[in-house]
N, C-alpha and C positions, 0 to 999 in steps of 0.2 A: 595284663601292663605294658607289653611293648607294643602293642594294641594302639591301647589308651597313648602310648610314647609316642607314637608315629601317628595320630592324628592331631598331636598335638603339634605337632613340626607342620604337619599341613594349613594345620592354621596359623600358624606365624608365614606360612612361606601368603598367605590371600592377605593377609595386615600389610604384608612391601606390597603386594598387586595392588590393593586397595589404599590409594591415599588415602579418603573421608576414615580409613577404623584406625587410624592408626594412632596409639597413641603418643605421647613427647618420650612421656617415663619409663614407659616398654617397647622400644620399637623395634624389638624380634620378636615381642610376643610369646614371650616364655614364662612360664606359670607364674603364681603369687610365689615370692623369694621376697628375702627379707631384704632390709633398701641397701643399696647401691652405695661405694661412698659417695660424698656430694662433695663439689667445688663452693666451700663458702663466699657470700658476698661481702665479708668482712672478717678481720682477721688473718692468723694464720692455716694452712691449709697442713692434713694431714697424711701424710704417705704410709700409704705399707704395702706389704708383700703383697703375689700372688699367691694362690693359696696352690697347693704341693705343685712349687716350684720353688727351688732354692736361689737359681740365679737369673738374672734379664737383662738379655743385652739386645741391645735396639741399633740394626743397622740402617740409616738415614742416610739423607742429602739434603739440600735444598731443591734439588734441578732435576728436574724426569727425566728420565732417559737414560741413566748414565749406566743402568744395568743392577741397579741393586735387589732390584726380587734376586734378578741372578746365582747376585753375591751371597745374600740373604741365604738360598740352598744351600749353595752350596759349603756356608761356612756352618749352615746346620749338623750337615753330614758330617763333613770333616773331625769336627768338633766333637762328636759323636763315636769317633773309627778309634780314640785316643782316653786312657786309663784316666779314673780321676785322683788327682793328684793326694790323697788322701787316704783313700781303700784302695785304687789300686783296679778298681773293678772301671767296666765301661763305661762311660758317661751316659746318664740319656738324659736325651736332649730331646724338646717339643720344635714347631715353626708355629707364630702367629701371623697373619698377617692381616694389619689395620688397614690398607688399603682401605678403604669402604665404598668408596668411588670404583676405581680399577683394580681387582682383587687381582691378582697372578700366581696365586700360589696353588691352589687350582689344578691348572696346566704346567705346573713346574712339577706336579706330585705326580702328575698322571692322573689324573682324580675329578676331572671334568665330567659335568650329569653323573659322579658318585652316584648320586639317593641326598636325601636327607638325611642328616647326623641325628643318632638316637640320643634320646634324655635317660638322666638317673632318677633311679626313686622321687630326689630331691623338686629335679626342676635342672640341673645340668644340664650341657649340652657335654656330649662326649663326642675330641676330637675325631676327623678318620686319618689311617695310618694305611702308610703306604713305602716302601722301601725301608721298613723298618721303622721311620716315623712318625709318632702322630702328628697330624695338622688342624689349623681350622682357620676358614676365612668368611670371611663375611659369603663369598663364592660362592660358595656349598648352604647359602641360607636362601638366595633369591631366586623367586619362581623362575618360569621358566616360556620365552614369547611365543615358541614351536609346542603345542601340547601330543602333535603325533611326535616328534623326538623328544620332548624332555630337553632339548640344547636352552641354554641361561645363559650363554656366553652373549648374546645381542641383548640381556635385560638393563636396564638402566636404574640407579641409582638415584631419585633424582628429592633429596631431601635440603633440609636446610638449616643451622651450625648446632644449632641444639638436637635437632636428631641425632645429626651424627655423633654431639657430644654425647651420647646418652648409647647409641648402639657400638662406640669404643667402651663405654664403662664397661657393657654385659659381654662383651669380648674379651675383657679384661677378669671379670669377677664372677662369669657365671658359664665357666666351662671347664668344668672338671679332669684334670690332667693328671691324677693319681690315675693308675693301672696296676692291679693286683695286691693292693697297697704300699704300692712304691710309688713317692712324684717325680718331678723332674728333677739333676742336679742341672740344667740350665736348658732357657725359653729365648729361643735365636725369633726377635720380631721384626716383620720387613714394615719398615714405614714407605708413608706416602710424601710422595716430594713435596714441598714448601712448610712455611711455620705456622698451619693452619692450625683447625682447633682440636685435630689427633696429637700432634707430636705435644700440646698445649697438656691435654687432659691426660696424657700416659705420663708428664716428666711431675705434674704437678698428684698426684693420686698416689702413684705407685715408685716406688723406691727400684731403680733400673741401677746398674754395677756397673757400665757401662756402655757405650755409644761409639760404632765404628761410625767415619764420615767413607761416604765414598762419592766417587769427583775425578771426570774426565779433563783430558789438560787444556780444552778449552779454555780461555779466560771467559768467557760467559754463565761456563758451570763455573768455577771458582768464584768468584762475584757469588754467586746463589748460596757455593757451601761454605762461606764465611758468613754468609746470615745466618743459614741452618744451625755452626756453631753458638753462638754468637746467642741466638734463640735459647738455646741443649743448655748452655753456662747457664743462663738466667732461670731457671729450673732447675740446679743444681745436677745436672747427668753429665757425669764423668768421659770422659770423650778418652775410650782408651787406646785413638789411634787413626789413621787414615788411609786408606786405600788409591789408587790410580786404577782405575780401570781403564785398558782397549789404551796403554801407556805407550807400546809400542807394536809395530808387523812383523816376525821373523819368516819370512818367504819359505816354507818346502820344497821349493822348485829347486831353491835359487844354490848357485856354489858354495856362499859364504853366508852366516847365518848374521847376516851383519840388522840390526834391526832399523829400520822405516818406523820413526814417525809417521803415522800417516794424519795426527791431531794433532801434535802439535807436540815439542821438546817438552820435556816432565818441570824442567827450568820454571818455568810459574808456577807449581805444585809442589814445587821443595821448597820455596823461599815462603809459599805461606803456611809450610807445615816446621819451616827454620822459626820465622816472626811468630808463628802462635803456639808455641813449644809445645808441636803433640806430634808425638812421634810416625814414622810414617811406613803403617804392619806391611806394606808389600804395594808391586808396581805387576799388573794383570796383562800381558799379553790381551791385543787382542787375536781371538781364533774364534775359525768357523764353527767347529764344532762343539764349541762349549755355547751356541748360538741351536743348533740343529738337536744337541741334546737335550737344552733346555726347554723349547718347543716339543722333543719325543715324551717329555716327564719322568727326566731319568738325570739324576745328578753325574755334572761332567765326573764330578772327581772321585766317583762311583766306576768309573771304565777305568781299563787296563790301556795306556798310553807310552807307547816304547817309543824313545828319544830319535832313532833313527827314524822312525816313520812318520814322525810328528812333533817336529820339536818345539813348534809352539803351544802345542796341546801338551806339550810335555815342560816348557816351563812356569806354567798356567797349575797345574795341577801342584806343582812343587812349590808354588809361591801361599795358592793358597794353602795348601796343608802348612807350609807357615806362618803364616795369619791367625789360621784357627793354634796354632802350637804358642801362638804370639799370647792370644787372650786367653787361653786357656790358665796360662801364665800370671796374669796380669787378673782373673779373675776371684783366682785361688791361692795369694799374692800372700794372703794373712793368715 
């Protein structure tokens, strides 16, 4: 059985690497399964939940390069460190990377070139796991451009809108998040930048319980963030709150810990939050260790950081835990 599933995934990679073999209705080349939820041409769109997932939280931003994926990864682990508000047992959390063209989760999770994911007997994709958290990404499914090393990090996905939409549907509904008979309490979805096919497909087809919007202090980022919020509201996705990334810098070798606003003061960000009546969940400092940890495939929130040795990292970790605490409270408030 496992051999047949591996062969199916190899077929999948051939589909991805040979454009003429790709079918629009099945871009991931999965075995024949029941039809996926469709976006109707007319009439209301019926949203549905994701199988074996209780709560869905999207981490989004209208702007690229604001650190959204790093925050999504660390948020997922910070949530997993908490207990369920109702059962008091550790929360089961997963990460889904919906950035089709620029998937970051394989790198962030230390799973680059981890090999092909297996399939269940029903043809669903099984997530890969590292650091105790299951995850799925387009980066696990694309073929390698280097047959010797098997490295697929330079392989581009060159698809038009319909192919992207169908691939997103398959990643949403054809991944089996159950393990040992238990599903996830929360699925953190790392969204791509912009207001295109991916966020629209998610918002129209899935019951999303909340969205965390990430920005940096610059006006150019805030402009796109406002557009992203407006788009999510149009598809009835509730906004849980805002997170300001790279809000300030704390010099580790200076005599005082006065914040330095490298990318501008947070006044504009706070005004946007006030005008839109969206709570600010946290303001994260600029920390070198966060970037290094992301490149190494290890979540910074799991690292032991002392205030004496790394005041910025200590502040970052505490703030991320506060964001997770407030997110959990909002998701299970009723």
